[in-house]
Each structure stands twice: as structure tokens, then as C-alpha cells.
C-alpha atoms as one frame of an Amber mdcrd trajectory, in Angstrom:
protein
  -2.071  38.346   6.854  -0.455  34.973   6.543  -2.377  32.467   4.517  -3.091
  29.225   6.422  -2.865  25.822   4.667  -4.936  23.148   6.516  -3.931  19.460
   6.671  -6.276  17.399   4.461  -6.518  14.079   2.832  -7.821  13.379  -0.650
  -8.401   9.680  -0.815 -12.142   9.134  -0.831 -13.487  12.241  -2.304 -11.417
  12.079  -5.493 -11.520   8.268  -6.114  -7.772   7.621  -5.301  -7.653   3.950
  -6.150  -9.699   4.261  -9.349  -8.247   7.516 -10.849  -4.701   8.491 -10.000
  -4.497  10.880 -12.866  -7.604  12.731 -11.663  -6.274  12.736  -8.282  -3.024
  14.326  -9.288  -4.755  16.923 -11.440  -6.995  17.834  -8.575  -3.921  18.150
  -6.437  -2.315  20.464  -8.940  -5.559  22.622  -9.237  -5.583  23.103  -5.426
  -1.899  23.958  -5.549  -2.545  26.619  -8.251  -5.377  28.164  -6.099  -3.172
  28.234  -3.006  -0.194  29.806  -4.946  -2.336  32.380  -6.657  -3.796  33.552
  -3.247  -0.287  33.682  -1.752   0.938  35.558  -4.831  -1.770  38.087  -4.360
  -0.988  38.294  -0.663   2.702  38.948  -1.358   1.949  41.600  -3.920  -0.432
  43.388  -1.573   2.166  43.292   1.287   4.808  44.738  -0.971   2.593  47.551
  -2.048   0.992  48.487   1.240   3.412  47.743   4.016   6.715  49.229   5.073
   9.766  47.174   4.011  10.469  45.642   7.456   6.876  44.738   8.032   6.488
  43.399   4.526   9.617  41.210   4.852   8.284  39.634   8.120   4.751  39.065
   6.653   6.103  37.503   3.453   8.422  35.214   5.519   5.425  34.111   7.591
   3.425  33.406   4.446   6.139  31.337   2.835   6.734  29.469   6.050   3.096
  28.449   6.104   3.566  27.304   2.500   6.379  25.104   3.569   4.154  23.717
   6.215   1.744  22.755   3.601   4.415  20.913   1.731   4.976  18.742   4.755
   1.391  18.258   5.828  -0.415  18.125   2.423   1.221  18.180  -0.891   4.198
  15.899  -0.446   2.363  13.186   1.522  -0.375  13.116  -1.234   2.191  12.965
  -3.995   4.008  10.123  -2.236   0.714   8.394  -1.742   0.184   8.410  -5.458
   3.591   7.068  -6.222   3.496   4.388  -3.473   0.157   3.003  -4.646   1.410
   2.952  -8.266   4.607   1.215  -7.196   2.788  -1.553  -5.402   0.474  -2.171
  -8.406   3.291  -2.029 -10.864   5.541  -4.227  -8.767   3.144  -7.202  -8.318
   2.186  -7.115 -12.042   5.811  -6.989 -13.111   6.828  -9.790 -10.753   4.009
 -12.067 -11.799   5.156 -11.846 -15.379   8.680 -13.282 -14.374   7.440 -15.476
 -11.455   9.692 -13.548  -9.065   9.339 -12.343  -5.536  11.091  -9.392  -3.913
  14.313 -10.013  -2.213  13.525  -9.352   1.418  16.951  -7.912   2.119  16.524
  -5.265  -0.496  12.772  -4.691  -0.149  13.133  -1.037   0.910  15.618  -0.245
  -1.723  13.528  -1.888  -4.438  10.316   0.095  -3.375  12.487   3.344  -3.173
  13.624   2.860  -6.703  10.114   2.164  -7.895   8.664   5.252  -6.188  11.411
   7.614  -7.393  11.873   6.452 -10.989   9.416   3.758 -11.789  11.935   0.893
 -12.379  12.389  -2.398 -10.580  15.874  -3.072  -9.073  18.156  -4.743 -10.185
  16.370  -4.469 -13.627  16.174  -1.336 -15.730  12.656  -2.248 -16.922  10.175
   0.467 -16.437   7.307  -0.779 -14.281   5.105   2.298 -14.601   5.683   5.557
 -16.238   4.215   8.933 -15.244   3.384   8.333 -11.617   7.029   8.351 -10.146
   8.570  11.070  -7.975  10.928  11.863 -10.786   8.045  12.638 -13.090   5.713
  14.364 -10.608   8.091  16.521  -8.555   9.403  18.548 -11.416   5.893  19.591
 -12.370   5.052  20.509  -8.905   8.372  22.493  -8.461   7.846  24.300 -11.754
   4.316  25.436 -10.711   5.782  26.835  -7.442   8.568  28.652  -9.333   6.418
  29.948 -12.070   3.439  31.152 -10.165   5.265  32.598  -7.204   8.678  33.414
  -8.706  10.217  31.591  -5.734  13.233  29.399  -6.605  12.072  26.281  -4.827
  14.562  23.404  -4.922  13.177  20.109  -3.832  14.938  16.660  -3.613  14.968
  13.519  -1.627  17.553  11.357  -0.022  17.856   7.562  -0.492  19.541   7.216
   2.998  16.449   8.231   4.908  13.722   6.046   3.377  11.911   3.157   5.021
   8.817   1.205   4.092   6.815  -0.781   6.777   3.302  -1.674   7.985   1.612
  -0.364  10.987  -1.646  -2.165  10.298  -2.729  -5.263   8.448  -4.438  -3.259
   5.755  -1.859  -0.430   4.975   1.700   0.101   3.743   3.555   3.184   4.999
   6.582   4.947   3.585   8.689   7.412   5.477  11.157   9.525   3.434  13.085
  12.753   3.858  12.878  15.582   1.385  15.495  18.404   1.266  14.323  21.910
   0.032  15.905  25.309  -0.397  14.113  28.718  -1.124  16.391  31.535  -2.018
  14.854  34.867  -2.684  15.108  38.496  -1.637  12.684  38.236   1.320  13.536
  34.784   2.549  16.501  32.373   2.264  16.169  28.792   3.371  19.043  26.402
   2.541  18.971  22.705   2.691  16.162  22.175   5.240  14.617  18.770   5.639
  11.081  17.635   5.617  10.225  14.129   6.820   7.178  12.864   4.987   5.022
   9.892   5.994   2.512   8.509   3.478   0.211   5.451   4.150  -1.887   3.677
   1.392  -4.367   0.944   1.762  -3.602  -2.529   0.356  -7.292  -3.207  -0.269
  -7.821  -3.602  -4.027  -4.248  -4.732  -4.678  -3.665  -8.309  -6.044  -2.563
 -10.883  -3.448   1.198 -11.557  -4.271   1.446 -15.338  -3.542  -1.328 -16.290
  -5.910  -0.562 -13.660  -8.534   3.161 -14.485  -8.750   2.866 -18.290  -8.409
   0.318 -18.443 -11.228   1.979 -15.927 -13.460  -1.037 -13.604 -13.101  -3.640
 -16.231 -14.014  -5.160 -16.407 -10.490  -5.119 -13.270  -8.461  -7.865 -12.428
  -5.923  -7.911  -8.764  -4.998  -7.399  -8.050  -1.235 -10.693  -7.221   0.316
 -11.242  -6.951   4.045 -14.005  -9.104   5.631 -16.316  -7.505   8.084 -16.932
 -10.728   9.885 -15.769 -10.796  13.611 -17.689 -13.673  14.965 -17.382 -16.813
  12.966 -19.506 -19.758  12.008 -19.202 -22.565   9.402 -21.783 -20.812   7.242
 -19.974 -17.511   7.426 -16.642 -19.323   6.686 -18.097 -20.756   3.530 -19.208
 -17.321   2.370 -15.817 -16.026   3.178 -14.029 -18.621   1.176 -16.248 -18.147
  -1.975 -15.960 -14.338  -1.721 -12.114 -14.675  -1.529 -11.970 -12.194   1.198
  -9.194 -11.605   3.746  -9.040 -11.526   7.493  -6.375 -10.199   9.868  -4.520
 -13.009  11.894  -1.179 -12.539  13.794  -0.037 -16.074  12.860  -0.163 -15.160
   9.084   2.335 -13.154   7.057   1.841  -9.463   6.227   1.469  -8.017   2.795
   5.115  -6.998   2.661   6.133 -10.613   3.720   3.939 -11.913   0.919   5.807
  -9.863  -1.587   9.022 -11.534  -0.427   7.531 -15.046  -0.328   7.820 -15.342
   3.395   5.471 -17.088   5.748   6.795 -15.437   8.823   3.969 -14.607  11.312
   3.378 -10.852  11.690   1.237  -8.682  13.956  -0.021  -7.359  10.635  -0.696
 -10.659   9.064  -3.580 -11.321   6.688  -4.999 -14.398   5.218  -7.529 -15.900
   2.875  -8.314 -19.404   1.475  -7.525 -20.882  -1.891 -10.585 -22.195  -3.774
 -10.185 -25.914  -4.682 -12.193 -25.518  -7.773  -9.804 -22.988  -9.207  -7.228
 -25.805  -9.527  -9.326 -28.875 -10.081  -8.742 -30.049  -6.568 -12.342 -30.341
  -5.954 -12.232 -33.334  -8.313  -8.779 -34.682  -7.468  -8.055 -34.313  -3.708
  -4.736 -33.305  -2.421  -3.233 -33.216   1.069  -2.843 -29.543   1.121  -4.024
 -26.897   3.621  -6.092 -24.407   1.698  -5.113 -21.479   3.937  -3.553 -19.298
   1.163  -0.033 -18.876   2.474   0.238 -22.535   3.408  -1.246 -23.556   0.129
   1.234 -21.531  -1.956   4.479 -21.939  -0.136   4.654 -25.776   0.320   2.780
 -28.991   0.024   1.401 -30.116   3.411   3.666 -32.600   5.218   1.197 -35.191
   6.477   3.138 -37.027   9.227   1.790 -38.600  12.479   1.186 -36.185  15.219
   2.059 -33.164  13.092   0.240 -30.995  10.555  -3.265 -32.482  11.086  -5.701
 -31.530   8.406  -9.446 -31.595   8.684 -12.415 -31.475   6.196 -15.581 -29.696
   7.145 -18.749 -31.609   6.607 -20.840 -28.778   5.306 -18.059 -27.398   3.082
 -15.673 -30.148   2.018 -18.213 -32.634   0.718 -19.588 -31.246  -2.383 -19.556
 -28.318  -4.924 -16.663 -25.953  -5.677 -15.180 -26.377  -2.151 -15.286 -30.158
  -2.193 -11.988 -31.565  -0.684 -11.296 -28.256   1.137  -8.919 -28.865   3.993
  -7.989 -26.718   6.968  -5.499 -27.132   9.865  -6.555 -27.153  13.453  -5.343
 -23.666  14.206  -7.458 -22.176  11.571 -10.397 -24.383  12.353 -10.289 -22.949
  15.878 -10.438 -19.331  14.460 -13.147 -19.748  11.877 -15.784 -21.916  13.592
 -17.294 -22.417  16.973 -16.002 -25.113  19.293 -19.237 -27.065  18.975 -18.959
 -26.899  15.208 -15.420 -28.237  15.302 -16.481 -31.179  17.367 -19.452 -32.137
  15.203 -18.536 -31.028  11.689 -14.885 -31.792  11.143 -13.057 -35.165  10.482
  -9.362 -35.875  10.359  -8.152 -36.422   6.810  -4.462 -36.097   7.084  -2.251
 -37.079   9.983
């Protein structure tokens, strides 16, 4: 008679990116239904089964509930806090023109997820979406509805943040739980929770922080796979992003690093946003090159090219691109007939 909790994800059906409060309330509603069913089940077992059979059945039911903690509830709660952390972090850093210290990146994101503050500062980045605010609500519901004294904590020593694709950020963290009641005693067991959230819709860190929030294209993934000059122009104007292993990842961007990553993403800065379509500069407009340093135009190094159908007029006038990116975003024939060396 053990109730089964199936593994689910709630991203798309409940508008995760747009309505985190609604998402969490939905999660709580599902929890209440699950707990009510489990409560009824335990009550029926107590009333209708011999003591030894009842004890085994109740243990099985509660074990299934613990499985649901690992597979459903905790991953979705961490999803909410991670997404809120990334949004809060970029906005807060933009206000102070600061990047994340790469050596403390995991620690900083841990502090944001758990209590909503940004290390080493005590300033609150976001309020009611941290684990410290959500977990007590969750535990209280479990304790109240089931009369099971659930204790649930997490450890800072088993926390890591990383990327496993260009378009997501993943957190792995360990929770410690205990359940002490007549039918079942569980002391200091661990659950390893993995939560992955998309970076699409988040502000691009280089531009947001370098302009104090004045210029911040949101990360949107292009669906272009075979490039032409015409498609490149659309891509630049749309301020979309493409994956490229010579580019930095989202986490590298938070730390102001240009280190190539297997999970690298890149876009292009729009010259008209900065008046460079009127006053030309010798910069590459590949976003991470544009924001991290002026282009060093020296003989035989850092060649820059303009593109005849892009760089000659309009908002993209004076647009410049290096040879490596010209090779990616246009055909070989287009490179031969539509580019000219501007900086060498």
C-alpha cells in the first residue's frame, strides 16, 4: 500500500522563469496533496493492520516520501533559489561595476542560494527565494501535516556549481535529514541534490556590469546552424547568442574571464549602441573581445575585417570581426568576396 512519488519537472508548465512565486506555491500545493494522501494511508494502516505489518508498511511509505525529496521536491526548490541567485547576482554586481572573484565563485553562489546575500558583503540581493526562507516552510508543512519530525539541513562542504552545457548552470549540493518517530527512525542521512537551470533570459554579465546596467542584452539562443552573411546580420541585430568552444562560458563571464570553454557562448556588440557606427574604432565587436580589452592592432596579429554588406552603413556601420569568427559565421566564398582588412 505504499504511495509512489514519481519524478517530475515543473519548468515549462508553470512558467518557471516568469513566475517563481507561483511556481513555489504550486510546489507546496502538490506537497500538501501528497502529504494528505500519505497521512490517510498511515491512518488506515494503523487501524486495519497488525502492529508488525503496519510498521513495515509505514516505513515503506515514508521511505518513498524520502525518495520524493531527492527526486522532486528538493531539486525543484534548489532550481528556484539558483535562478533567483543568478538574477540577483548580476543585477547587484552591475550596480557596483564588480565581477565575481573566480576563486570564490562557488562560495559566493552558495551564500546567495542559502541566505540571499552576496559575499563578502552583507547586502541582501534577493529576499524570499533563498533556501533559508523556503526550507522552513517546507519542513513545517511536513511536520504539521504528517506529524513526522523531519529535520532538514545542508552542508557548505559539499556544494559545487558548474556547467555541463552552454545554456545551463548546475548546482550539486548535499542535504542532511533525520526523521525520528515511533514507526521509523532515520538519523543524519544524506541526499545529494542536483539542480540545473537555463541561462536563457538572464542578462549577459559583461555588458550588464561594464555599463552599470545601461546595456544588457538577455541571453537568447540562436537556432541558426548554417551561417551566411545575411543570417549573421540578423543575428547581430537580434542580439542572440551562439555556442562556440573558443568563447567563455556564462560562469566565466561572471568572473570577467575570456578563457575558452567547451560551454562557451558569444554574441556581438552593436556599434550603434555606443556611437561607434559614427566614430569608428579598432575593436572587435565579438562581445567578450569588445568588453575585455581594446583590440591590439599590430602587424601579423589580431587582424580585423569589415564585411561589405554589414559594415558599410546603418546601425552596424564600422562593425569589425576577427578572422576566426569570420570563418564561423560566413561561407568561405563570402569571406573572400565580402571582407576587407581594416586593422593589421
